[in-house]
C-alpha positions in Angstrom: 0.0 0.0 0.0 1.3 3.4 -0.9 2.1 5.9 1.8 -0.6 8.3 0.5 -3.3 5.6 0.9 -2.1 4.7 4.4 -2.2 8.4 5.4 -5.6 8.8 3.8 -6.9 5.9 5.9 -5.3 7.4 9.1 -6.9 10.8 8.4 -10.4 9.2 8.0 -10.1 7.5 11.4 -8.7 10.7 13.0 -11.4 12.9 11.6 -14.2 10.6 12.8 -13.0 10.5 16.4 -12.2 14.2 16.3 -15.8 14.9 15.3 -17.0 12.7 18.2 -14.8 14.5 20.7 -15.9 18.0 19.5 -19.6 17.0 19.2 -20.6 18.1 22.8 -19.2 21.6 22.1 -21.0 21.8 18.8 -24.3 20.6 20.4 -23.9 23.3 23.1 -23.3 25.9 20.4 -26.4 24.9 18.6 -28.5 24.9 21.8 -27.3 28.4 22.7 -28.0 29.6 19.1 -31.5 28.1 19.2 -32.2 29.7 22.5 -31.0 33.1 21.2 -33.3 32.7 18.2 -36.3 31.8 20.4 -35.7 34.8 22.7 -35.3 37.1 19.7 -38.4 36.0 17.8 -40.5 34.4 20.5 -43.7 36.1 22.0 -42.9 39.1 24.1 -44.4 42.5 24.8 -43.2 45.7 23.1 -41.6 46.8 26.5 -39.6 43.6 26.6 -38.5 43.6 23.0 -35.3 45.6 23.4 -34.1 43.5 26.4 -35.0 40.3 24.5 -32.9 41.4 21.5 -30.0 42.3 23.7 -30.0 39.0 25.5 -30.2 37.2 22.1 -27.3 39.2 20.7 -25.1 38.3 23.7 -26.1 34.7 23.4 -25.2 34.6 19.7 -21.8 36.2 20.3 -21.1 33.6 23.0 -22.2 30.8 20.7 -19.8 32.1 18.1 -16.9 32.0 20.6 -17.9 28.5 21.7 -17.9 27.4 18.1 -14.2 28.4 18.0 -13.6 26.1 21.0 -15.4 23.3 19.1 -13.0 23.8 16.2 -10.0 23.9 18.6 -11.1 20.6 20.0 -11.6 19.0 16.6 -8.1 20.2 15.5 -6.4 19.1 18.7 -7.9 15.6 18.7 -7.3 15.1 15.0 -3.7 16.1 15.4 -3.2 13.7 18.3 -4.7 10.8 16.4 -3.0 11.3 13.0 0.2 9.2 12.9 3.2 11.0 11.5 4.4 8.5 8.9 6.9 10.7 7.1 9.6 12.9 8.6 10.8 15.9 6.5 13.3 18.7 7.0 12.7 22.1 5.4 15.9 23.8 4.3 15.2 27.5 3.9 17.9 29.4 5.8 16.9 33.1 5.7 14.4 32.9 2.9 12.4 36.0 3.6 8.7 35.8 4.5 8.2 39.3 5.6 6.1 42.0 3.9 4.0 40.7 1.0 6.0 37.5 0.5 4.0 34.2 0.5 4.3 32.3 3.7 5.4 28.8 2.7 6.0 28.1 6.4 2.2 28.0 7.0 1.8 25.3 4.4 4.7 23.2 5.7 3.5 23.8 9.3 0.2 22.2 8.3 1.8 19.0 6.8 1.2 17.3 10.2 -2.5 17.2 9.3 -1.5 14.9 6.5 0.9 12.6 8.3 4.1 14.5 7.7 6.2 15.7 10.6 8.4 18.7 9.6 11.6 20.1 11.1 13.3 23.4 10.3 15.8 25.8 11.9 14.6 29.1 13.3 15.6 32.3 11.6 14.4 35.9 11.5 11.0 35.1 9.9 10.1 31.6 11.1 9.9 31.5 14.9 6.6 30.0 16.0 4.7 26.9 14.8 1.1 28.1 14.5 -0.1 24.5 14.1 1.5 23.4 17.4 0.0 26.5 19.0 -3.4 25.7 17.6 -3.2 22.1 18.7 -2.4 23.2 22.3 -5.4 25.6 22.5 -8.1 23.0 23.2 -6.2 21.0 25.9 -5.2 24.2 27.7 -8.7 25.6 27.5 -10.5 22.5 28.8 -7.9 21.9 31.6 -8.7 25.4 33.0 -12.3 25.6 31.9 -13.6 22.4 33.5 -12.5 23.2 37.1 -13.7 26.8 36.8 -17.1 25.6 35.5 -17.4 23.1 38.3 -16.6 25.8 40.9 -19.2 28.1 39.3 -21.8 25.3 39.2 -21.1 24.4 42.9 -21.5 28.1 43.9 -24.8 28.5 41.9 -26.2 25.2 43.3 -25.3 26.1 46.9 -26.8 29.6 46.5 -29.9 28.1 44.9 -30.4 25.5 47.7 -29.8 28.1 50.5 -32.3 30.5 48.9 -34.9 27.7 48.6 -34.3 26.5 52.1 -34.7 30.0 53.5 -38.0 30.5 51.6 -39.4 27.2 52.8 -38.4 27.9 56.4 -39.9 31.4 56.4 -42.6 31.9 59.0 -44.8 35.1 59.1 -44.5 37.1 62.3 -47.6 39.3 61.7 -50.3 39.5 64.4 -53.2 39.3 61.9 -53.9 37.2 58.8 -53.8 40.1 56.3 -50.3 41.1 57.3 -49.1 37.5 57.3 -50.3 37.0 53.7 -48.4 40.2 52.8 -45.2 38.9 54.4 -45.5 35.5 52.7 -46.1 37.1 49.3 -43.1 39.5 49.8 -40.9 36.6 50.9 -41.9 34.6 47.8 -41.2 37.5 45.5 -37.8 38.2 47.1 -36.9 34.5 46.9 -37.9 34.3 43.2 -35.9 37.4 42.4 -32.9 36.0 44.3 -33.1 32.8 42.3 -33.3 34.7 39.0 -30.3 36.8 40.1 -28.4 33.6 40.9 -29.1 32.2 37.4 -28.1 35.5 35.7 -24.9 35.9 37.7 -23.9 32.3 37.1 -24.5 32.6 33.4 -22.6 35.9 33.2 -19.7 34.4 35.2 -19.7 31.4 32.9 -19.5 33.6 29.8 -16.8 35.9 31.2 -14.8 32.9 32.4 -15.0 31.3 29.0 -13.8 34.4 27.2 -10.9 34.9 29.7 -9.8 31.3 29.4 -9.9 31.6 25.6 -7.8 34.7 25.7 -5.2 33.0 28.0 -5.1 29.9 25.8 -4.6 32.0 22.6 -1.9 34.2 24.2 0.1 31.4 25.8 1.9 30.5 22.6 3.2 33.9 21.6 4.2 34.8 25.2 6.1 31.5 25.5 7.8 32.1 22.2 8.8 35.6 23.3 10.5 34.3 26.5 12.2 31.4 24.6 13.4 33.5 21.6 17.1 33.4 22.8 17.1 29.8 23.8 19.5 27.4 22.1 17.9 24.1 21.3 21.1 22.4 20.1 21.7 20.4 23.4 18.2 18.9 23.2 18.3 18.3 19.4 19.3 14.6 19.7 16.2 13.8 21.8 13.9 15.7 19.5 15.3 13.9 16.5 14.8 10.5 18.2 11.2 11.4 18.8 10.7 12.6 15.3 12.3 9.5 13.8 9.8 7.4 15.7 6.8 9.4 14.6 6.3 10.9 18.1 7.3 14.5 17.3 5.1 17.5 17.8 2.1 17.9 15.5 3.2 20.9 13.5 6.6 22.1 12.4 9.4 21.6 15.0 11.3 25.0 14.8 14.7 24.4 16.4 16.6 27.4 17.7 20.3 26.9 16.9 23.1 29.4 16.9 25.3 29.9 13.9 28.1 28.0 15.7 26.1 24.8 15.6 24.2 25.4 12.4 26.0 22.9 10.2 26.1 20.2 12.8 22.4 20.6 13.4 21.6 20.4 9.7 23.8 17.2 9.2 22.3 15.4 12.2 18.7 16.4 11.4 19.0 15.3 7.8 20.2 11.9 9.0 16.9 11.5 11.0 14.4 12.4 8.3 13.0 10.7 5.2 12.7 13.7 2.8 14.3 17.1 2.5 12.4 20.1 1.2 14.8 22.6 -0.4 13.8 26.1 -1.5 15.7 27.2 -4.6 14.4 30.7 -4.8 17.7 32.2 -3.6 20.6 29.8 -3.5 23.6 31.1 -1.6 26.8 29.1 -0.8 25.1 28.0 2.5 22.1 26.7 0.7 24.3 24.9 -1.9 26.1 23.2 1.0 22.7 22.2 2.4 21.7 20.7 -1.0 24.8 18.6 -1.0 24.3 17.4 2.5 20.7 16.5 1.8 21.6 14.5 -1.3 24.1 12.5 0.9 21.7 11.9 3.7 18.4 11.4 1.8 19.7 10.4 -1.6 18.4 12.0 -4.8 15.1 10.2 -4.5 14.4 11.9 -1.1 14.7 15.5 -2.2 11.7 17.8 -3.0 12.5 21.2 -4.5 10.3 24.3 -4.2 10.6 27.8 -5.7 8.7 31.0 -6.0 6.6 31.2 -9.2 8.1 34.3 -10.6 11.7 33.2 -9.8 13.6 31.4 -12.5 16.3 29.0 -11.3 19.6 30.9 -11.0 22.9 29.7 -12.3 23.9 29.1 -8.7 20.8 26.9 -8.1 21.5 24.9 -11.2 25.1 24.5 -10.3 24.3 23.4 -6.8 21.8 20.8 -8.0 24.1 19.6 -10.7 27.0 19.1 -8.2 24.8 17.3 -5.8 22.7 15.1 -8.2 24.8 15.0 -11.3 22.0 16.5 -13.3 20.1 19.8 -13.7 16.7 18.4 -14.7 14.5 18.3 -11.6 10.8 18.7 -10.8 10.2 22.0 -8.9 7.0 22.7 -6.9 6.2 26.4 -7.3 4.5 28.5 -4.6 2.7 31.9 -5.1 4.6 35.1 -5.0 2.5 37.2 -2.7 0.8 36.7 0.7 -3.0 36.2 0.4 -2.7 34.1 -2.8 -4.4 30.7 -2.8 -1.8 28.2 -1.8 -4.1 25.1 -2.0 -2.5 23.9 -5.3 1.0 24.4 -3.9 0.1 22.5 -0.7 -1.5 19.6 -2.7 1.5 19.4 -5.1 4.0 19.5 -2.2 2.2 16.7 -0.4 2.2 14.6 -3.6 5.9 15.1 -4.1 6.7 14.2 -0.5 4.6 11.0 -0.7 6.3 10.0 -4.0 9.7 10.7 -2.5 9.0 8.7 0.6 7.6 5.8 -1.5 10.6 5.9 -3.8 13.1 5.9 -1.0 11.4 3.0 0.6 11.3 1.0 -2.6 15.0 1.6 -3.3 15.9 0.7 0.3 14.1 -2.6 0.0 
C-alpha cells in the first residue's frame, strides 16, 4: 500500500474521532443559538422587545466564541490521532517571508494534518509553529475551563439551595392574617428574584470565564515564544530527532533554535533522521548549496523535494548546486505563489504529492 493511501486511511479515522470529541461543544453551540433565536423571535411585549434582542445578541456572540472552541477541540484531537508516517526537513535558511511574501511556512506547518512531521531551523522570519500552538489551545482551554465551570456550578447550586431553604423555612410574624399574607407574598417575591439573580450571575460568570480562558489559551503560545526567543535548542536536538524519527514528534513544524556556531552540525544530524528534505531554490547562496549537497548525501536523490517562488527562474547558482549534488540539472520543482494572500491550495497539494512520492521511492529503493 502506498504511503498516500495509508495516510488517507489514518486521516479518515482521526477525523471521525475528532468529530465525536468535538460534538458536545457543537451541540452546546447549537443549543445556545437556538435559545437566542427563540428569545429574539418568541412572543414578548413591546416593552420587553429591546431587552430580548440584547439577550439574544449576547447569546449569539457567546455561541460564536464557543464554536471556535469546538473547532479547537476538533483540530487538537485530529492532530493527536494522526500518525506521523513521514519525517521531513525544510531547508530554507533566511528565505524572507516578511512584507508581502507568500508564507510557505504556513503550508509546511500544516503538513502534520497529512501525516508529515516537519523540522526546520529558526531564523528571523520563522519563529513559531502556529499548528503546534493551535493544537495546544483546546487542551489548555479544557484543563482550565472544567475546574472553573465546576466551581461556578457548585456556587450556583449552593446559593440556589440556600435560597430555597430560606424560603421554605420562612414563618410570618404578623399579628393578623392580612399582614401574614403580605409577608409571605413579599418573601416569595424576594426569593424568586434572588433565584433569578443567581441564574443571571452564574450565566454571566460562565460567559466571562469562557472568554478569559480563551484569551489565556490564545496568548500562551506567543508569550512562550517571546520568552524562549534566545534559547539554544542544540543540546536537546538529539532527543527531538529521536522522537521525530519514531513518529512521536510535535504535530506541527518543529522549529529548532540553533546558533550559527552549531548550524552545520544541526543540519547534518537532522538530515540523517528524516525521510525527505524540502529545499527552497528561490535564492541559492553558498550556504544553501552546502545544504543541498548534505541533503543529497543523507536522503539520496530520491528523497529530495525542490520548491521555488513562481516568478523566480532558477539561477545559475541553483542549477550548479543541483548539478553538483545530483549529477544532473533536470528536476521537478514545486512552485508556490509570489504574494501573501494568494491561494496556496495547489502548492500544498503538489507539495504533499511530491513528499509522498519521494517517501515511496526511498522505501522502494531501500528494500
